[in-house]
N, C-alpha and C positions, 0 to 999 in steps of 0.2 A: 787597500789606503791604509798607508801607516796610521800613528800615533799623533804625528806630528800634523797630517793635514786634517785631523779629525778635533783639532783643538780651537778652543778660544781664542787665546795667545793669537794662534797663529794665524787665522783668521783675520782677526784684529791688526796685526802687523801687515797683513796682504793687502785692505784693502784702505786701511789711515796712517799707513807709515808712521806711526809715532818718532817722534824726535824728544832732542830735548829742548829745542826750541817750539816743539807744536803736541806735546805731554798728550795723550788720552785718559780720559777716568771713565769708570762707570758712572753712570748718573743715575739712571732706574733695574732694576730685574724686580723679577718673581713668576709667577706664575696668570694665566690666563681664567679667568672667572668659566669660562665656556668650557674651554679640553683640558684645561690646566697643564696647559703647555708651558715650557719654561721660555722665557727668556730675557735676553739681557740689552739696553742702551749704554750705548757708547759714545764720549763726544770728546771730539780734537777741536784746538783749539787752531785756529788756521786764522792767517795777519786778514783774509775776508770774512772773518765770523767764524762760529763756529759752526759743524757741518755733523751731524750724530748720524748713528745706524743702528736700528734692533738687528740683534743675531737668535734666531732661534733652533732650539734642540729640536734634532728628528729621532723615531724610535730607536734610529740605527746606534745613535749616540754621537753622531754629528753634528755641529754646529755651522748653520747658512743664513746667510741672511736673507730669505723666502722662509714663507711657512711650510710647515705637515701640508703636503695635499690634502689628508682630511681634516684640515682646520683650516684650509686659507681664506675661507671664505669669511667665518666667524675672526680670525686675525685681521681681516682686512676691516671687517665693520669696525671690532675693537678700536683698530689704528683710524677711525674714520676716511678708511679713504674710501669709502663705499657708498 
């Protein structure tokens, strides 16, 4: 996997397709209290309303839209999904 495929910017571009009419911004970032894993919440403003995604840093240095396997249940609990 090349560096561009690992970058948070490339994932934001791919998932949220920012434009001058629909900009994106980081609205939250940090570490979870349980596993200390990094996360970033990015929001795009669409005509229908805002759309936000969480991106999670994995141990291999990649950013993904799903939490690492070792902490997935902790992240889901933290997000209020369970």
